[in-house]
Backbone as a chain_set.jsonl record, in Angstrom:
{"seq": "MAYLDDDALVLDSLPYGELHLILLLLTPSAGVVRCVLRGARGGKSPQAAATQLLSLIRVAAFQGRRAELATVRQVELKQSSFPLARDLERAAAAAVVAELLTTFCPQGEPAPRPFRLGVAALNALLEGTPPASVVAYCQLWILTLSGLMPPLEDCPLGPGDLELLVACRTLGPTELPGLPSPELARWLDRRVRSEADRPLRALDFLRAGTQARPR", "coords": {"N": [[-14.69, -8.865, 42.454], [-14.683, -6.026, 40.555], [-16.212, -4.058, 39.194], [-19.671, -3.559, 39.241], [-22.753, -3.883, 37.683], [-25.887, -4.422, 37.832], [-29.034, -6.147, 38.427], [-30.447, -6.433, 41.721], [-31.298, -7.909, 44.882], [-32.264, -6.631, 47.997], [-30.884, -7.787, 50.873], [-30.215, -7.119, 53.444], [-29.688, -4.264, 55.595], [-27.567, -1.983, 57.228], [-26.804, 0.571, 59.61], [-24.154, 2.881, 58.973], [-21.775, 4.838, 60.157], [-22.901, 8.239, 60.478], [-24.481, 8.925, 58.324], [-24.595, 6.971, 56.369], [-25.241, 3.72, 54.796], [-24.669, 0.249, 55.106], [-25.134, -2.189, 52.757], [-26.383, -5.425, 52.134], [-26.466, -7.348, 49.398], [-28.063, -9.421, 46.937], [-27.072, -10.583, 43.903], [-27.51, -11.73, 40.5], [-25.169, -12.097, 38.977], [-22.882, -11.82, 40.61], [-23.468, -12.949, 43.034], [-23.782, -12.834, 46.571], [-23.192, -9.623, 47.782], [-21.429, -7.125, 49.533], [-21.828, -3.736, 50.26], [-21.389, -0.144, 50.438], [-23.665, 2.463, 50.814], [-23.599, 5.695, 50.364], [-24.691, 8.565, 52.163], [-27.319, 7.767, 52.389], [-28.851, 7.951, 54.636], [-29.293, 10.548, 55.118], [-31.331, 13.19, 55.736], [-34.095, 13.495, 53.562], [-33.335, 11.422, 51.727], [-33.573, 10.221, 48.437], [-32.54, 7.773, 47.865], [-32.967, 6.152, 50.032], [-35.416, 4.891, 49.806], [-34.872, 2.731, 48.265], [-33.774, 0.788, 49.818], [-35.255, -0.984, 51.275], [-35.991, -4.075, 52.885], [-35.689, -6.912, 50.876], [-36.44, -5.566, 48.59], [-36.326, -5.02, 45.046], [-33.723, -3.863, 43.112], [-31.773, -1.832, 40.83], [-28.357, -1.703, 40.561], [-25.294, 0.042, 40.477], [-21.954, -0.368, 41.168], [-18.662, -0.031, 42.583], [-15.63, -1.63, 43.453], [-12.589, -1.254, 44.991], [-9.265, -2.689, 44.72], [-8.196, -3.344, 47.234], [-10.254, -2.817, 48.932], [-12.722, -3.496, 51.406], [-15.426, -3.24, 51.131], [-17.755, -2.696, 48.502], [-18.519, 0.335, 46.741], [-21.473, 2.023, 46.263], [-22.444, 3.527, 43.302], [-24.646, 4.224, 41.842], [-28.15, 3.791, 42.216], [-31.249, 2.289, 41.539], [-34.66, 1.968, 42.108], [-36.589, -0.827, 41.399], [-38.636, -2.661, 42.068], [-40.549, -2.294, 44.788], [-40.596, -3.48, 48.148], [-42.057, -2.276, 50.056], [-44.951, -2.162, 50.334], [-45.468, -4.54, 51.71], [-45.067, -3.993, 54.348], [-47.422, -3.269, 55.51], [-48.63, -5.512, 56.47], [-47.958, -7.62, 59.022], [-47.324, -10.377, 58.999], [-46.689, -10.863, 56.313], [-44.516, -9.138, 55.98], [-42.778, -10.353, 57.795], [-42.455, -12.826, 56.543], [-41.101, -12.016, 54.215], [-38.713, -11.235, 55.412], [-37.816, -13.736, 56.261], [-37.333, -14.992, 53.779], [-35.223, -13.344, 52.826], [-33.357, -13.93, 54.824], [-32.896, -16.696, 54.441], [-31.722, -16.659, 51.872], [-29.443, -15.135, 52.431], [-28.144, -16.831, 54.233], [-27.659, -19.248, 52.872], [-26.503, -18.682, 50.407], [-23.36, -18.393, 49.086], [-20.826, -15.833, 49.335], [-19.618, -13.892, 46.584], [-19.958, -15.68, 44.477], [-21.565, -16.458, 41.407], [-25.131, -16.324, 41.308], [-27.619, -16.984, 39.858], [-29.984, -18.59, 39.972], [-30.812, -18.691, 42.776], [-31.273, -15.918, 42.952], [-33.432, -15.537, 41.161], [-35.282, -17.053, 42.542], [-35.634, -15.479, 44.867], [-36.774, -13.163, 43.707], [-39.147, -14.238, 42.678], [-40.384, -14.939, 45.078], [-40.716, -12.407, 46.285], [-42.509, -11.178, 44.441], [-44.676, -12.939, 44.678], [-45.5, -12.561, 47.349], [-46.256, -9.877, 47.211], [-48.393, -10.113, 45.484], [-50.311, -11.366, 46.966], [-50.164, -14.075, 47.671], [-50.408, -16.68, 50.084], [-48.366, -16.219, 52.958], [-47.303, -18.517, 54.25], [-47.164, -20.413, 52.202], [-45.283, -19.224, 50.476], [-42.978, -19.176, 52.079], [-42.552, -21.942, 52.547], [-42.137, -22.781, 49.898], [-39.759, -21.391, 49.286], [-38.037, -22.505, 51.195], [-37.918, -25.203, 50.38], [-36.724, -24.871, 47.823], [-34.318, -23.527, 48.39], [-32.957, -25.45, 49.845], [-32.811, -27.409, 47.879], [-31.301, -26.149, 45.81], [-28.943, -25.841, 47.164], [-28.051, -28.388, 47.368], [-28.948, -29.934, 49.485], [-31.35, -31.107, 49.914], [-33.117, -34.018, 50.615], [-33.951, -36.999, 48.653], [-37.356, -37.134, 47.595], [-38.71, -39.492, 48.128], [-37.517, -40.366, 50.4], [-38.391, -38.722, 52.371], [-40.066, -38.288, 55.422], [-43.038, -37.909, 55.144], [-46.55, -37.259, 54.643], [-48.839, -38.282, 51.955], [-50.21, -35.99, 50.924], [-48.513, -33.86, 51.637], [-46.181, -34.561, 50.25], [-47.14, -34.341, 47.67], [-47.505, -31.575, 47.511], [-44.837, -30.714, 47.679], [-43.817, -31.771, 45.31], [-45.305, -30.221, 43.551], [-44.183, -27.737, 44.102], [-41.792, -27.972, 42.778], [-42.423, -27.816, 40.141], [-44.154, -25.737, 39.675], [-44.778, -22.186, 40.055], [-44.63, -20.046, 43.015], [-47.082, -18.706, 43.222], [-48.849, -20.432, 42.101], [-49.354, -22.725, 43.52], [-51.159, -25.605, 44.702], [-52.265, -25.695, 47.272], [-52.064, -25.027, 50.864], [-49.111, -25.458, 52.906], [-49.071, -28.149, 55.228], [-49.172, -28.124, 58.88], [-47.37, -30.111, 59.733], [-45.643, -30.427, 57.523], [-44.543, -27.835, 57.419], [-43.168, -27.785, 59.869], [-41.303, -29.821, 59.394], [-39.798, -28.824, 57.222], [-38.771, -26.539, 58.483], [-37.106, -27.746, 60.417], [-35.243, -28.953, 58.731], [-33.946, -26.775, 57.379], [-32.934, -25.387, 59.564], [-31.168, -27.26, 60.633], [-29.206, -27.349, 58.701], [-28.255, -24.784, 58.512], [-25.695, -22.372, 59.291], [-25.951, -20.692, 61.384], [-28.17, -19.147, 63.823], [-31.605, -18.917, 62.822], [-33.175, -16.272, 62.962], [-35.213, -14.664, 61.899], [-36.979, -16.59, 60.935], [-37.662, -17.804, 63.359], [-39.029, -15.646, 64.531], [-41.199, -15.334, 62.761], [-42.534, -17.811, 63.103], [-43.153, -17.706, 65.848], [-44.933, -15.544, 65.896], [-46.976, -16.546, 64.256], [-47.9, -18.727, 65.735], [-48.915, -17.416, 67.907], [-51.194, -16.138, 67.066], [-54.773, -15.846, 67.283], [-56.944, -18.603, 66.671]], "CA": [[-15.577, -7.951, 41.733], [-14.2, -4.654, 40.434], [-17.338, -3.196, 38.838], [-20.941, -4.273, 39.215], [-23.927, -3.189, 37.13], [-26.764, -5.584, 37.792], [-30.171, -6.162, 39.33], [-30.081, -6.949, 43.044], [-32.277, -7.938, 45.961], [-31.713, -6.157, 49.268], [-31.001, -8.81, 51.906], [-30.054, -6.507, 54.768], [-29.073, -2.937, 55.609], [-27.078, -1.629, 58.552], [-26.248, 1.927, 59.675], [-22.692, 3.009, 58.868], [-21.554, 6.237, 60.447], [-24.117, 9.005, 60.727], [-25.273, 9.188, 57.12], [-24.472, 5.942, 55.334], [-25.762, 2.384, 55.033], [-24.04, -0.924, 54.508], [-26.152, -3.042, 52.158], [-26.077, -6.782, 51.71], [-27.263, -7.531, 48.182], [-27.928, -10.653, 46.16], [-27.102, -10.323, 42.467], [-27.328, -12.955, 39.722], [-23.831, -12.243, 38.395], [-21.808, -11.85, 41.616], [-23.939, -13.534, 44.273], [-23.945, -11.925, 47.705], [-22.235, -8.513, 47.714], [-21.529, -6.117, 50.593], [-21.447, -2.441, 49.709], [-21.782, 1.022, 51.216], [-24.472, 3.462, 50.112], [-23.275, 6.923, 51.099], [-25.715, 9.592, 52.23], [-28.67, 7.205, 52.326], [-29.607, 8.264, 55.86], [-29.281, 11.993, 55.282], [-32.567, 13.894, 55.385], [-35.055, 12.728, 52.772], [-32.594, 10.877, 50.593], [-34.385, 9.345, 47.583], [-31.942, 6.448, 47.845], [-33.441, 5.356, 51.164], [-36.558, 4.081, 49.378], [-34.362, 1.548, 47.575], [-33.043, -0.062, 50.762], [-36.182, -1.822, 52.026], [-35.654, -5.49, 52.837], [-36.154, -7.719, 49.752], [-36.763, -4.772, 47.401], [-35.552, -5.285, 43.841], [-33.108, -2.624, 42.664], [-30.669, -1.871, 39.864], [-27.25, -1.08, 41.274], [-23.957, 0.154, 39.894], [-21.033, -0.246, 42.297], [-17.242, -0.256, 42.28], [-14.844, -2.065, 44.607], [-11.156, -1.215, 44.787], [-8.568, -3.959, 44.906], [-7.986, -3.622, 48.657], [-11.427, -2.38, 49.706], [-13.559, -4.554, 51.951], [-16.787, -3.001, 50.685], [-17.975, -1.962, 47.265], [-19.186, 1.63, 46.905], [-22.568, 2.194, 45.317], [-22.388, 4.756, 42.516], [-25.998, 4.549, 41.388], [-29.141, 2.787, 42.585], [-32.581, 2.564, 41.002], [-35.677, 1.064, 42.639], [-37.373, -1.476, 40.347], [-39.833, -3.25, 42.687], [-40.461, -2.026, 46.218], [-41.256, -4.38, 49.096], [-42.674, -1.452, 51.093], [-46.344, -2.525, 50.624], [-45.546, -5.67, 52.641], [-45.0, -3.497, 55.721], [-48.779, -3.111, 56.031], [-49.065, -6.801, 57.008], [-46.813, -8.12, 59.791], [-46.946, -11.728, 58.589], [-46.023, -10.779, 55.011], [-43.202, -8.546, 56.219], [-41.949, -11.376, 58.441], [-42.117, -13.826, 55.522], [-40.048, -11.419, 53.389], [-37.472, -11.309, 56.184], [-37.367, -15.132, 56.214], [-36.751, -15.219, 52.449], [-33.916, -12.684, 52.808], [-32.472, -14.674, 55.729], [-32.513, -17.943, 53.78], [-30.786, -16.339, 50.794], [-28.191, -14.709, 53.06], [-27.51, -17.951, 54.923], [-27.296, -20.373, 52.016], [-25.814, -18.259, 49.182], [-22.007, -17.925, 49.394], [-20.434, -14.553, 48.746], [-18.664, -13.869, 45.485], [-20.231, -16.69, 43.456], [-22.795, -16.165, 40.68], [-26.293, -16.965, 41.921], [-28.811, -16.63, 39.077], [-31.194, -19.301, 40.391], [-31.294, -18.105, 44.033], [-31.803, -14.579, 42.691], [-34.773, -15.698, 40.593], [-36.125, -17.529, 43.641], [-35.98, -14.327, 45.687], [-37.699, -12.292, 42.964], [-40.441, -14.927, 42.641], [-40.978, -14.83, 46.407], [-41.155, -11.02, 46.448], [-43.713, -10.951, 43.637], [-45.772, -13.73, 45.233], [-45.986, -11.884, 48.55], [-46.945, -8.657, 46.796], [-49.629, -10.476, 44.78], [-51.287, -11.907, 47.906], [-49.978, -15.488, 47.974], [-50.249, -16.874, 51.527], [-46.961, -16.248, 53.381], [-46.865, -19.875, 54.565], [-46.808, -21.074, 50.946], [-44.052, -18.621, 49.961], [-41.858, -19.624, 52.906], [-42.304, -23.355, 52.257], [-41.568, -22.832, 48.551], [-38.359, -20.955, 49.347], [-37.266, -23.48, 51.96], [-37.66, -26.358, 49.512], [-35.806, -24.563, 46.741], [-32.988, -23.183, 48.886], [-32.333, -26.736, 50.163], [-32.526, -28.089, 46.612], [-30.199, -25.473, 45.114], [-27.721, -26.036, 47.962], [-27.725, -29.814, 47.384], [-29.215, -30.409, 50.845], [-32.691, -31.677, 49.973], [-33.096, -35.463, 50.358], [-34.958, -37.459, 47.691], [-38.686, -37.062, 48.173], [-39.139, -40.803, 48.634], [-36.92, -40.568, 51.713], [-38.942, -37.735, 53.306], [-41.125, -38.897, 56.239], [-44.187, -37.024, 55.018], [-47.74, -37.871, 54.093], [-49.042, -38.098, 50.51], [-50.567, -34.613, 50.591], [-47.312, -33.028, 51.75], [-45.292, -34.894, 49.138], [-47.747, -33.767, 46.465], [-47.216, -30.146, 47.495], [-43.423, -30.545, 47.367], [-43.684, -32.009, 43.865], [-45.85, -29.04, 42.883], [-43.201, -26.657, 44.248], [-40.702, -28.165, 41.822], [-42.889, -27.621, 38.77], [-44.995, -24.547, 39.609], [-44.331, -21.027, 40.797], [-45.285, -19.935, 44.325], [-48.46, -18.227, 43.101], [-49.659, -21.466, 41.45], [-49.409, -23.926, 44.346], [-52.552, -26.041, 44.858], [-52.759, -25.618, 48.644], [-51.151, -24.548, 51.889], [-48.363, -26.513, 53.586], [-49.629, -28.575, 56.504], [-48.268, -27.852, 60.007], [-46.309, -31.122, 59.77], [-44.666, -30.087, 56.487], [-43.839, -26.619, 57.837], [-42.201, -28.145, 60.922], [-40.233, -30.629, 58.804], [-38.934, -27.915, 56.471], [-38.054, -25.722, 59.47], [-36.013, -28.55, 60.998], [-34.205, -29.173, 57.72], [-33.133, -25.583, 57.135], [-32.195, -25.063, 60.785], [-30.064, -28.21, 60.813], [-28.174, -27.097, 57.694], [-27.775, -23.404, 58.615], [-24.512, -22.202, 60.13], [-26.258, -19.67, 62.38], [-29.606, -19.148, 64.147], [-32.498, -18.297, 61.84], [-34.003, -15.467, 63.859], [-36.423, -14.234, 61.202], [-37.877, -17.738, 60.932], [-38.166, -17.913, 64.73], [-40.006, -14.571, 64.736], [-42.404, -15.663, 61.992], [-43.248, -18.922, 63.735], [-43.696, -17.252, 67.124], [-46.093, -14.718, 65.599], [-48.038, -17.385, 63.717], [-48.451, -19.548, 66.811], [-49.596, -16.563, 68.883], [-52.446, -15.612, 66.528], [-55.968, -16.622, 67.616], [-57.41, -19.483, 65.585]], "C": [[-14.965, -6.557, 41.718], [-15.355, -3.696, 40.154], [-18.579, -4.049, 38.696], [-22.01, -3.372, 38.634], [-24.963, -4.265, 36.881], [-28.022, -5.322, 38.622], [-29.738, -6.778, 40.655], [-31.3, -6.958, 43.954], [-31.596, -7.48, 47.242], [-31.966, -7.221, 50.332], [-30.882, -8.245, 53.311], [-29.482, -5.111, 54.59], [-28.739, -2.576, 57.041], [-26.557, -0.2, 58.536], [-24.72, 1.897, 59.643], [-22.353, 4.485, 59.023], [-22.888, 6.942, 60.668], [-25.037, 9.087, 59.51], [-25.388, 8.011, 56.164], [-25.133, 4.631, 55.757], [-24.828, 1.348, 54.417], [-25.163, -1.836, 54.027], [-25.587, -4.425, 51.864], [-27.026, -7.106, 50.568], [-27.045, -8.915, 47.6], [-28.101, -10.31, 44.693], [-26.942, -11.627, 41.698], [-25.89, -13.162, 39.257], [-22.727, -12.415, 39.429], [-22.256, -12.444, 42.94], [-24.148, -12.483, 45.345], [-22.822, -10.895, 47.702], [-22.499, -7.57, 48.882], [-21.04, -4.782, 50.041], [-21.937, -1.323, 50.621], [-22.533, 1.991, 50.309], [-24.359, 4.76, 50.901], [-24.428, 7.93, 51.021], [-27.132, 9.081, 52.265], [-29.507, 7.561, 53.54], [-29.687, 9.767, 56.097], [-30.569, 12.642, 54.823], [-33.529, 12.997, 54.647], [-34.379, 12.179, 51.521], [-33.485, 9.969, 49.746], [-33.824, 7.928, 47.532], [-32.483, 5.548, 48.947], [-34.604, 4.455, 50.772], [-36.117, 2.784, 48.708], [-33.639, 0.587, 48.513], [-33.972, -0.906, 51.618], [-35.827, -3.295, 51.822], [-36.408, -6.21, 51.724], [-36.637, -6.884, 48.568], [-35.822, -5.146, 46.258], [-35.037, -3.958, 43.303], [-32.173, -2.91, 41.497], [-29.534, -1.101, 40.492], [-26.0, -1.06, 40.404], [-23.005, 0.434, 41.047], [-19.62, -0.576, 41.84], [-16.529, -0.666, 43.568], [-13.361, -2.056, 44.251], [-10.491, -2.521, 45.164], [-8.427, -4.322, 46.377], [-9.182, -3.25, 49.526], [-12.229, -3.587, 50.182], [-15.003, -4.442, 51.457], [-16.778, -2.346, 49.306], [-18.681, -0.644, 47.591], [-20.246, 1.781, 45.834], [-22.437, 3.54, 44.625], [-23.783, 5.201, 42.074], [-26.935, 3.416, 41.793], [-30.509, 3.237, 42.078], [-33.555, 1.528, 41.538], [-36.508, 0.499, 41.486], [-38.673, -2.081, 40.886], [-39.709, -3.11, 44.192], [-41.189, -3.093, 47.027], [-42.035, -3.603, 50.152], [-44.137, -1.813, 51.349], [-46.488, -3.683, 51.605], [-45.55, -5.214, 54.091], [-46.388, -3.307, 56.334], [-49.286, -4.378, 56.71], [-47.871, -7.451, 57.695], [-46.371, -9.491, 59.311], [-46.238, -11.712, 57.236], [-44.628, -10.165, 55.152], [-42.26, -9.566, 56.858], [-41.545, -12.456, 57.449], [-41.035, -13.303, 54.587], [-38.707, -11.474, 54.112], [-36.921, -12.734, 56.207], [-36.715, -15.439, 54.872], [-35.364, -14.599, 52.366], [-32.913, -13.443, 53.675], [-31.999, -15.977, 55.096], [-31.493, -17.689, 52.673], [-29.434, -15.916, 51.355], [-27.419, -15.9, 53.604], [-26.945, -18.979, 53.964], [-26.623, -19.975, 50.701], [-24.422, -17.752, 49.54], [-21.692, -16.614, 48.701], [-19.491, -14.774, 47.564], [-18.875, -14.92, 44.417], [-21.519, -16.334, 42.718], [-23.969, -16.96, 41.249], [-27.567, -16.643, 41.145], [-30.075, -17.323, 39.565], [-31.683, -18.834, 41.766], [-31.867, -16.698, 43.84], [-33.216, -14.666, 42.128], [-35.754, -16.197, 41.649], [-36.57, -16.363, 44.519], [-36.961, -13.395, 45.007], [-39.084, -12.925, 42.903], [-41.15, -14.822, 43.983], [-41.495, -13.418, 46.659], [-42.457, -10.778, 45.696], [-44.911, -11.713, 44.195], [-46.349, -13.061, 46.479], [-46.748, -10.618, 48.194], [-48.293, -8.959, 46.14], [-50.659, -11.128, 45.687], [-51.191, -13.394, 48.167], [-49.799, -15.663, 49.478], [-48.773, -16.953, 51.929], [-46.448, -17.653, 53.681], [-46.442, -20.629, 53.306], [-45.49, -20.54, 50.396], [-42.848, -19.113, 50.758], [-41.532, -21.084, 52.623], [-41.655, -23.531, 50.888], [-40.085, -22.462, 48.574], [-37.495, -21.93, 50.131], [-36.92, -24.69, 51.099], [-36.588, -26.03, 48.484], [-34.416, -24.189, 47.238], [-32.241, -24.453, 49.282], [-31.94, -27.47, 48.882], [-31.328, -27.466, 45.91], [-28.879, -25.634, 45.854], [-27.3, -27.495, 48.013], [-28.016, -30.472, 48.715], [-30.587, -31.061, 50.991], [-32.632, -33.174, 49.692], [-34.097, -35.837, 49.274], [-36.334, -37.504, 48.352], [-39.15, -38.4, 48.744], [-38.551, -41.108, 50.011], [-37.468, -39.603, 52.764], [-40.102, -38.358, 54.091], [-42.378, -38.029, 56.28], [-45.363, -37.78, 54.405], [-47.91, -37.567, 52.616], [-49.371, -36.659, 50.121], [-49.375, -33.678, 50.643], [-46.346, -33.295, 50.602], [-45.832, -34.329, 47.823], [-47.457, -32.272, 46.367], [-45.754, -29.896, 47.159], [-43.154, -30.784, 45.884], [-44.19, -30.797, 43.095], [-44.883, -27.868, 42.967], [-42.101, -26.763, 43.207], [-41.126, -27.878, 40.387], [-43.707, -26.346, 38.585], [-44.337, -23.391, 40.346], [-45.082, -20.906, 42.101], [-46.724, -19.442, 44.258], [-49.399, -19.3, 42.563], [-49.845, -22.712, 42.3], [-50.857, -24.291, 44.669], [-53.106, -25.919, 46.27], [-51.7, -25.097, 49.587], [-50.348, -25.708, 52.457], [-49.036, -26.868, 54.911], [-48.686, -28.173, 57.639], [-47.112, -28.848, 60.074], [-45.226, -30.821, 58.734], [-43.868, -28.847, 56.875], [-42.795, -26.942, 58.898], [-41.034, -28.937, 60.343], [-39.255, -29.743, 58.013], [-38.138, -27.013, 57.414], [-36.868, -26.491, 60.05], [-34.89, -28.737, 59.99], [-33.328, -27.935, 57.533], [-32.34, -25.199, 58.391], [-30.999, -25.986, 60.977], [-28.918, -27.954, 59.844], [-27.597, -25.682, 57.785], [-26.582, -23.329, 59.554], [-24.71, -21.121, 61.19], [-27.747, -19.745, 62.707], [-30.41, -18.421, 63.078], [-33.541, -17.485, 62.602], [-35.275, -14.964, 63.183], [-37.445, -15.366, 61.15], [-38.476, -17.945, 62.318], [-39.259, -16.874, 64.983], [-41.305, -14.868, 64.005], [-43.205, -16.75, 62.685], [-43.859, -18.511, 65.068], [-44.95, -16.413, 66.908], [-47.258, -15.527, 65.083], [-48.707, -18.19, 64.813], [-49.252, -18.714, 67.801], [-50.938, -16.069, 68.383], [-53.628, -16.473, 66.958], [-56.448, -17.424, 66.414], [-58.929, -19.451, 65.491]], "O": [[-14.754, -5.969, 42.779], [-15.469, -2.65, 40.792], [-18.543, -5.128, 38.105], [-22.154, -2.223, 39.051], [-24.933, -4.942, 35.853], [-28.064, -4.387, 39.422], [-28.779, -7.548, 40.707], [-32.207, -6.135, 43.821], [-30.476, -7.897, 47.537], [-33.114, -7.524, 50.656], [-31.395, -8.832, 54.264], [-28.868, -4.807, 53.568], [-29.523, -2.827, 57.957], [-25.932, 0.214, 57.559], [-24.087, 1.007, 60.21], [-22.613, 5.286, 58.126], [-23.886, 6.304, 61.006], [-26.241, 9.297, 59.656], [-26.2, 8.047, 55.239], [-25.528, 4.456, 56.91], [-24.271, 1.556, 53.339], [-26.041, -2.209, 54.805], [-24.453, -4.565, 51.404], [-28.244, -7.135, 50.749], [-25.975, -9.506, 47.753], [-29.147, -9.807, 44.284], [-26.297, -12.55, 42.196], [-25.441, -14.304, 39.155], [-21.733, -13.089, 39.158], [-21.48, -12.44, 43.896], [-24.627, -11.383, 45.071], [-21.645, -11.249, 47.63], [-23.649, -7.253, 49.186], [-19.974, -4.705, 49.43], [-22.798, -1.538, 51.473], [-22.102, 2.296, 49.198], [-24.95, 4.903, 51.971], [-25.048, 8.119, 49.974], [-28.071, 9.873, 52.179], [-30.734, 7.485, 53.491], [-30.107, 10.206, 57.168], [-30.866, 12.642, 53.629], [-33.76, 11.859, 55.057], [-34.809, 12.447, 50.399], [-34.093, 9.04, 50.278], [-34.543, 6.987, 47.196], [-32.461, 4.324, 48.819], [-34.766, 3.373, 51.336], [-36.903, 1.844, 48.597], [-32.963, -0.334, 48.053], [-33.524, -1.495, 52.601], [-35.419, -3.706, 50.736], [-37.633, -6.121, 51.644], [-37.195, -7.441, 47.623], [-34.675, -5.535, 46.478], [-35.816, -3.035, 43.064], [-31.829, -4.058, 41.213], [-29.72, 0.039, 40.916], [-25.698, -2.02, 39.695], [-23.222, 1.368, 41.82], [-19.408, -1.29, 40.86], [-16.793, -0.116, 44.637], [-12.927, -2.753, 43.334], [-11.083, -3.359, 45.845], [-8.53, -5.496, 46.732], [-9.109, -3.364, 50.75], [-12.394, -4.567, 49.456], [-15.714, -5.444, 51.378], [-15.899, -1.544, 48.992], [-19.363, -0.537, 48.611], [-19.957, 1.681, 44.641], [-22.33, 4.575, 45.283], [-24.06, 6.394, 41.949], [-26.576, 2.24, 41.727], [-30.872, 4.409, 42.178], [-33.298, 0.329, 41.434], [-37.065, 1.255, 40.69], [-39.705, -2.014, 40.218], [-38.85, -3.744, 44.806], [-42.263, -3.553, 46.64], [-42.615, -4.207, 51.055], [-44.553, -1.775, 52.507], [-47.519, -3.803, 52.266], [-45.985, -5.955, 54.973], [-46.512, -3.197, 57.554], [-50.269, -4.329, 57.449], [-46.886, -7.795, 57.041], [-45.172, -9.755, 59.22], [-45.286, -12.466, 57.03], [-43.676, -10.62, 54.517], [-41.083, -9.634, 56.505], [-40.419, -12.952, 57.499], [-40.142, -14.056, 54.199], [-37.677, -11.733, 53.489], [-35.706, -12.93, 56.176], [-35.663, -16.076, 54.826], [-34.426, -15.24, 51.894], [-31.749, -13.584, 53.299], [-30.823, -16.325, 55.205], [-30.511, -18.422, 52.551], [-28.393, -16.296, 50.819], [-26.199, -15.979, 53.462], [-25.87, -19.528, 54.206], [-26.208, -20.853, 49.946], [-24.316, -16.751, 50.248], [-22.216, -16.317, 47.628], [-18.686, -15.705, 47.548], [-18.04, -15.047, 43.521], [-22.49, -15.939, 43.363], [-23.819, -18.123, 41.624], [-28.505, -16.083, 41.714], [-31.142, -16.709, 39.575], [-32.881, -18.596, 41.918], [-32.841, -16.331, 44.498], [-34.104, -13.939, 42.574], [-36.922, -15.807, 41.651], [-37.744, -16.265, 44.876], [-37.881, -12.885, 45.647], [-40.089, -12.23, 43.059], [-42.366, -14.638, 44.035], [-42.593, -13.246, 47.189], [-43.406, -10.232, 46.259], [-46.032, -11.203, 44.189], [-47.568, -13.006, 46.639], [-47.773, -10.317, 48.806], [-49.224, -8.159, 46.229], [-51.77, -11.42, 45.243], [-52.068, -13.943, 48.834], [-49.098, -14.864, 50.098], [-48.006, -17.682, 51.3], [-45.288, -17.958, 53.403], [-45.478, -21.394, 53.333], [-44.667, -21.311, 49.904], [-41.809, -19.431, 50.179], [-40.362, -21.436, 52.473], [-40.733, -24.332, 50.731], [-39.26, -23.136, 47.959], [-36.34, -22.16, 49.771], [-35.777, -25.147, 51.085], [-35.654, -26.807, 48.286], [-33.427, -24.5, 46.576], [-31.029, -24.541, 49.085], [-30.871, -28.077, 48.807], [-30.433, -28.183, 45.461], [-27.813, -25.571, 45.242], [-26.29, -27.818, 48.639], [-27.389, -31.477, 49.049], [-30.945, -31.516, 52.078], [-32.146, -33.574, 48.635], [-35.012, -35.061, 48.999], [-36.461, -37.866, 49.522], [-39.893, -38.438, 49.725], [-39.029, -42.003, 50.708], [-37.058, -39.656, 53.924], [-41.028, -38.901, 53.488], [-42.733, -37.483, 57.325], [-45.189, -38.802, 53.741], [-47.22, -36.705, 52.073], [-48.877, -36.159, 49.11], [-49.236, -32.799, 49.793], [-45.762, -32.365, 50.047], [-45.063, -33.891, 46.968], [-47.196, -31.756, 45.28], [-45.451, -28.957, 46.424], [-42.353, -30.076, 45.274], [-43.584, -30.388, 42.105], [-44.766, -27.09, 42.02], [-41.536, -25.75, 42.797], [-40.276, -27.715, 39.511], [-43.93, -25.918, 37.452], [-43.443, -23.598, 41.166], [-46.084, -21.596, 42.292], [-47.513, -19.735, 45.156], [-50.615, -19.111, 42.564], [-50.447, -23.678, 41.832], [-51.69, -23.41, 44.884], [-54.318, -26.031, 46.454], [-50.587, -24.767, 49.178], [-50.843, -26.835, 52.491], [-49.514, -25.988, 55.628], [-47.51, -27.907, 57.388], [-45.996, -28.474, 60.432], [-44.035, -30.941, 59.022], [-42.652, -28.807, 56.684], [-41.672, -26.44, 58.843], [-39.891, -28.744, 60.76], [-38.039, -29.898, 58.124], [-36.96, -26.75, 57.171], [-35.764, -25.957, 60.161], [-33.714, -28.685, 60.352], [-32.101, -28.039, 57.53], [-31.203, -24.739, 58.289], [-29.94, -25.551, 61.429], [-27.775, -28.305, 60.135], [-26.553, -25.408, 57.192], [-26.467, -24.116, 60.494], [-23.748, -20.685, 61.821], [-28.512, -20.343, 61.95], [-29.951, -17.434, 62.503], [-34.65, -17.957, 62.852], [-36.313, -14.849, 63.836], [-38.643, -15.129, 61.304], [-39.667, -18.23, 62.442], [-40.291, -17.185, 65.578], [-42.389, -14.679, 64.557], [-44.42, -16.627, 62.839], [-44.973, -18.926, 65.386], [-45.923, -16.55, 67.65], [-48.408, -15.245, 65.421], [-49.93, -18.329, 64.832], [-50.159, -19.225, 68.459], [-51.756, -15.619, 69.185], [-53.512, -17.698, 66.999], [-56.363, -16.964, 65.276], [-59.51, -20.125, 64.64]]}, "num_chains": 1, "name": "protein.A"}
């Protein structure tokens, strides 16, 4: 990638020096991209608002032939994930979506469908869809897009769970007919963990918080 001008989802951000941020972005045209946003941590930088996890931005960036990171030239916030911070479970679900996209989308390859999946998940969480439904929807689709989802007839699940998985394949996350059962959630968790090449810490955090809540 020499020049990038595209929509992007923020998958992660890390401090870089005293004033800058390293951003991990998912774009439809170039897939996962690592870039540096200079001055984002300086004072009240307007750019900082565009670095929230899973926010949708428009980014222009350039990467030299020998550079390890692209340099952001311009960034515009299109859809902020900041409202999710008011609800710990929704914020944790957004972190799981970002983690799944980071883990299963290779760098440097176009990723239009994973990008659309991430945008659909962001909008669903902002619109009030239950976090459990959004996470299950993303788990199913990330496994499907990665070629890792077994045929539904081979899944050891009950009729209600299979019906929900079929619905995930034909409906958006805001249109699902019900919540995933605990058995389905555990099965999807095992599948993504077994296929991931690293621990899924955001998923662990979400599940620990869900189990700790009073019923």
